[in-house]
DRENNUVEX-791668 format. One record per residue (C-alpha): x, y, z negated. Coordinates in nm, 4 decimals, padded with zeros to 6 digits. Example, Ala and Ser with C-alpha at 12.3 -4.5 7.8 and 13.67 -1.06 7.14 Angstrom:
<recs>
<east = 01.2300; north = -00.4500; up = -00.7800> $
<east = 01.3670; north = -00.1060; up = -00.7140> $
</recs>
This chain:
<recs>
<east = 02.3781; north = -01.2752; up = -02.0741> $
<east = 02.5037; north = -01.5893; up = -01.9038> $
<east = 02.6074; north = -01.6092; up = -01.5369> $
<east = 02.2989; north = -01.8060; up = -01.4329> $
<east = 02.0683; north = -01.5339; up = -01.5667> $
<east = 02.2555; north = -01.2656; up = -01.3666> $
<east = 02.2758; north = -01.4695; up = -01.0471> $
<east = 02.0691; north = -01.3266; up = -00.7610> $
<east = 02.0047; north = -01.6781; up = -00.6304> $
<east = 01.8268; north = -01.7769; up = -00.9516> $
<east = 01.4694; north = -01.8792; up = -00.8783> $
<east = 01.1925; north = -01.6875; up = -01.0494> $
<east = 00.9132; north = -01.8621; up = -01.2297> $
<east = 00.5684; north = -01.8724; up = -01.0616> $
<east = 00.4305; north = -01.6159; up = -01.3063> $
<east = 00.7134; north = -01.3807; up = -01.2210> $
<east = 00.6456; north = -01.4195; up = -00.8501> $
<east = 00.2770; north = -01.3427; up = -00.8967> $
<east = 00.3518; north = -01.0169; up = -01.0781> $
<east = 00.6163; north = -00.9206; up = -00.8199> $
<east = 00.3802; north = -00.9658; up = -00.5263> $
<east = 00.3188; north = -00.6232; up = -00.3748> $
<east = -00.0321; north = -00.5037; up = -00.3337> $
<east = -00.1811; north = -00.5001; up = 00.0092> $
<east = -00.4957; north = -00.3591; up = 00.1584> $
<east = -00.7899; north = -00.5188; up = 00.3344> $
<east = -01.0095; north = -00.3759; up = 00.6054> $
<east = -01.3607; north = -00.5162; up = 00.6174> $
<east = -01.5555; north = -00.4376; up = 00.9325> $
<east = -01.9103; north = -00.3105; up = 00.8779> $
<east = -02.1210; north = -00.3601; up = 01.1937> $
<east = -02.2928; north = -00.0541; up = 01.3323> $
<east = -02.5236; north = -00.0011; up = 01.6275> $
<east = -02.4212; north = -00.1679; up = 01.9507> $
<east = -02.0483; north = -00.2285; up = 01.9586> $
<east = -01.9645; north = 00.0407; up = 01.7004> $
<east = -01.8440; north = -00.0377; up = 01.3519> $
<east = -01.7579; north = 00.1253; up = 01.0238> $
<east = -01.5171; north = -00.0142; up = 00.7696> $
<east = -01.4430; north = -00.0642; up = 00.4029> $
<east = -01.0874; north = -00.0296; up = 00.2776> $
<east = -00.9896; north = -00.2141; up = -00.0407> $
<east = -00.6701; north = -00.2594; up = -00.2372> $
<east = -00.5907; north = -00.6263; up = -00.2690> $
<east = -00.3707; north = -00.8035; up = -00.5240> $
<east = -00.2864; north = -01.1671; up = -00.4519> $
<east = -00.1316; north = -01.4052; up = -00.6989> $
<east = -00.1779; north = -01.7431; up = -00.8559> $
<east = -00.4271; north = -01.8514; up = -00.5905> $
<east = -00.6582; north = -01.5597; up = -00.6708> $
<east = -00.7293; north = -01.2314; up = -00.5012> $
<east = -00.8369; north = -00.9228; up = -00.6907> $
<east = -00.9767; north = -00.6377; up = -00.4842> $
<east = -01.0647; north = -00.2799; up = -00.5674> $
<east = -01.2587; north = -00.0522; up = -00.3307> $
<east = -01.0714; north = 00.2536; up = -00.2036> $
<east = -01.3064; north = 00.4129; up = 00.0496> $
<east = -01.5377; north = 00.3395; up = 00.3371> $
<east = -01.5980; north = 00.4980; up = 00.6743> $
<east = -01.9171; north = 00.5210; up = 00.8716> $
<east = -01.9147; north = 00.4220; up = 01.2375> $
<east = -01.8948; north = 00.7916; up = 01.3282> $
<east = -01.5950; north = 00.8576; up = 01.1052> $
<east = -01.4208; north = 00.5375; up = 01.2130> $
<east = -01.4645; north = 00.6466; up = 01.5736> $
<east = -01.2979; north = 00.9817; up = 01.5025> $
<east = -00.9885; north = 00.8183; up = 01.3493> $
<east = -00.9801; north = 00.4944; up = 01.5492> $
<east = -00.6179; north = 00.5534; up = 01.6569> $
<east = -00.5087; north = 00.5628; up = 01.2911> $
<east = -00.7025; north = 00.2425; up = 01.2242> $
<east = -00.5416; north = 00.0690; up = 01.5240> $
<east = -00.2000; north = 00.1926; up = 01.4135> $
<east = -00.2434; north = 00.0415; up = 01.0650> $
<east = -00.3595; north = -00.2885; up = 01.2126> $
<east = -00.0755; north = -00.3040; up = 01.4676> $
<east = 00.1890; north = -00.2058; up = 01.2103> $
<east = 00.0710; north = -00.4963; up = 00.9953> $
<east = 00.1342; north = -00.7447; up = 01.2759> $
<east = -00.2194; north = -00.7862; up = 01.4088> $
<east = -00.3499; north = -00.7361; up = 01.7602> $
<east = -00.5950; north = -00.4462; up = 01.7884> $
<east = -00.8558; north = -00.6945; up = 01.9105> $
<east = -00.9046; north = -00.8174; up = 01.5503> $
<east = -01.1136; north = -00.5041; up = 01.4985> $
<east = -01.4337; north = -00.6408; up = 01.6471> $
<east = -01.7775; north = -00.5192; up = 01.5405> $
<east = -01.8795; north = -00.8794; up = 01.4662> $
<east = -01.5754; north = -00.9722; up = 01.2548> $
<east = -01.6654; north = -01.1503; up = 00.9295> $
<east = -01.3304; north = -01.1924; up = 00.7480> $
<east = -01.1252; north = -00.9008; up = 00.6109> $
<east = -00.8050; north = -00.7959; up = 00.7870> $
<east = -00.5024; north = -00.7831; up = 00.5571> $
<east = -00.2721; north = -00.4870; up = 00.6163> $
<east = 00.0524; north = -00.3964; up = 00.4429> $
<east = 00.0768; north = -00.1573; up = 00.1517> $
<east = 00.2424; north = 00.1374; up = 00.3328> $
<east = -00.0028; north = 00.1086; up = 00.6226> $
<east = -00.2964; north = 00.0854; up = 00.3824> $
<east = -00.1841; north = 00.3909; up = 00.1872> $
<east = -00.1487; north = 00.5941; up = 00.5074> $
<east = -00.4874; north = 00.4764; up = 00.6386> $
<east = -00.6524; north = 00.5524; up = 00.3044> $
<east = -00.5169; north = 00.9077; up = 00.3177> $
<east = -00.6496; north = 00.9512; up = 00.6711> $
<east = -00.9942; north = 00.8290; up = 00.5695> $
<east = -01.0072; north = 01.0247; up = 00.2444> $
<east = -00.8834; north = 01.3499; up = 00.3991> $
<east = -01.1019; north = 01.3409; up = 00.7101> $
<east = -01.4247; north = 01.2206; up = 00.5508> $
<east = -01.5936; north = 01.5599; up = 00.5032> $
<east = -01.4417; north = 01.7231; up = 00.8143> $
<east = -01.6603; north = 01.7596; up = 01.1232> $
<east = -01.4392; north = 01.9648; up = 01.3566> $
<east = -01.2347; north = 01.7442; up = 01.5871> $
<east = -00.9363; north = 01.9836; up = 01.5913> $
<east = -00.9083; north = 01.9638; up = 01.2134> $
<east = -00.9429; north = 01.5859; up = 01.2127> $
<east = -00.6604; north = 01.5630; up = 01.4692> $
<east = -00.4452; north = 01.8027; up = 01.2671> $
<east = -00.5031; north = 01.6014; up = 00.9478> $
<east = -00.4198; north = 01.2700; up = 01.1148> $
<east = -00.1086; north = 01.4175; up = 01.2787> $
<east = 00.0049; north = 01.5683; up = 00.9477> $
<east = -00.0418; north = 01.2421; up = 00.7585> $
<east = 00.1372; north = 01.0476; up = 01.0333> $
<east = 00.4297; north = 01.2910; up = 01.0077> $
<east = 00.4680; north = 01.2287; up = 00.6321> $
<east = 00.7381; north = 01.0057; up = 00.4920> $
<east = 00.6323; north = 00.6899; up = 00.3117> $
<east = 00.7160; north = 00.8541; up = -00.0220> $
<east = 00.4951; north = 01.1541; up = 00.0575> $
<east = 00.2034; north = 00.9293; up = 00.1489> $
<east = 00.2350; north = 00.7414; up = -00.1820> $
<east = 00.2453; north = 01.0717; up = -00.3717> $
<east = -00.0667; north = 01.2077; up = -00.2021> $
<east = -00.2448; north = 00.8724; up = -00.2296> $
<east = -00.1899; north = 00.8685; up = -00.6053> $
<east = -00.3298; north = 01.2202; up = -00.6276> $
<east = -00.6252; north = 01.1571; up = -00.3951> $
<east = -00.7555; north = 00.8569; up = -00.5890> $
<east = -00.6715; north = 00.9818; up = -00.9359> $
<east = -00.8803; north = 01.1709; up = -01.1880> $
<east = -00.8685; north = 01.5000; up = -01.0015> $
<east = -00.9195; north = 01.3422; up = -00.6588> $
<east = -01.1551; north = 01.6012; up = -00.5077> $
<east = -00.9136; north = 01.8864; up = -00.5754> $
<east = -00.6186; north = 01.6873; up = -00.4421> $
<east = -00.8075; north = 01.5988; up = -00.1228> $
<east = -00.8966; north = 01.9641; up = -00.0713> $
<east = -00.5326; north = 02.0636; up = -00.1290> $
<east = -00.4184; north = 01.8053; up = 00.1263> $
<east = -00.6683; north = 01.9357; up = 00.3827> $
<east = -00.5555; north = 02.2950; up = 00.3227> $
<east = -00.1900; north = 02.1939; up = 00.3496> $
<east = -00.2297; north = 01.9992; up = 00.6733> $
<east = -00.5137; north = 02.1705; up = 00.8582> $
<east = -00.5776; north = 02.5025; up = 00.6845> $
<east = -00.9269; north = 02.3787; up = 00.5941> $
</recs>
């Protein structure tokens, strides 16, 4: 291998850059009654002037209200002001991959839970996880055996 090929300052080709672009997530606001809103969370892959999205989960206005602090945290951690989450917003909000993974876990784990104490325990447990743990649980909770993994996560974090 020649020195130019090993050099860290060597520029990558555009195709290489497109495949190296990390995935991100997008929050789309779904208007509810009055000033309430739900949301859709999607994985987003940008490259070559195109965006490919895949749905992850959605939250009703009621569920979004129960975990609004986690939603604001993901938005703030991605460099946005919390005010971008308006019930009349039309364009999706791009959030970073780690923030999107954590938010997806919050939404997936709390979706069937009605008791506020359990929701708080789940959100606190997910917020206490390392980035690596969130990626592990995210891969389990959207994989082939997702329902069992989500139940296991709820039992682990909130003794559901």
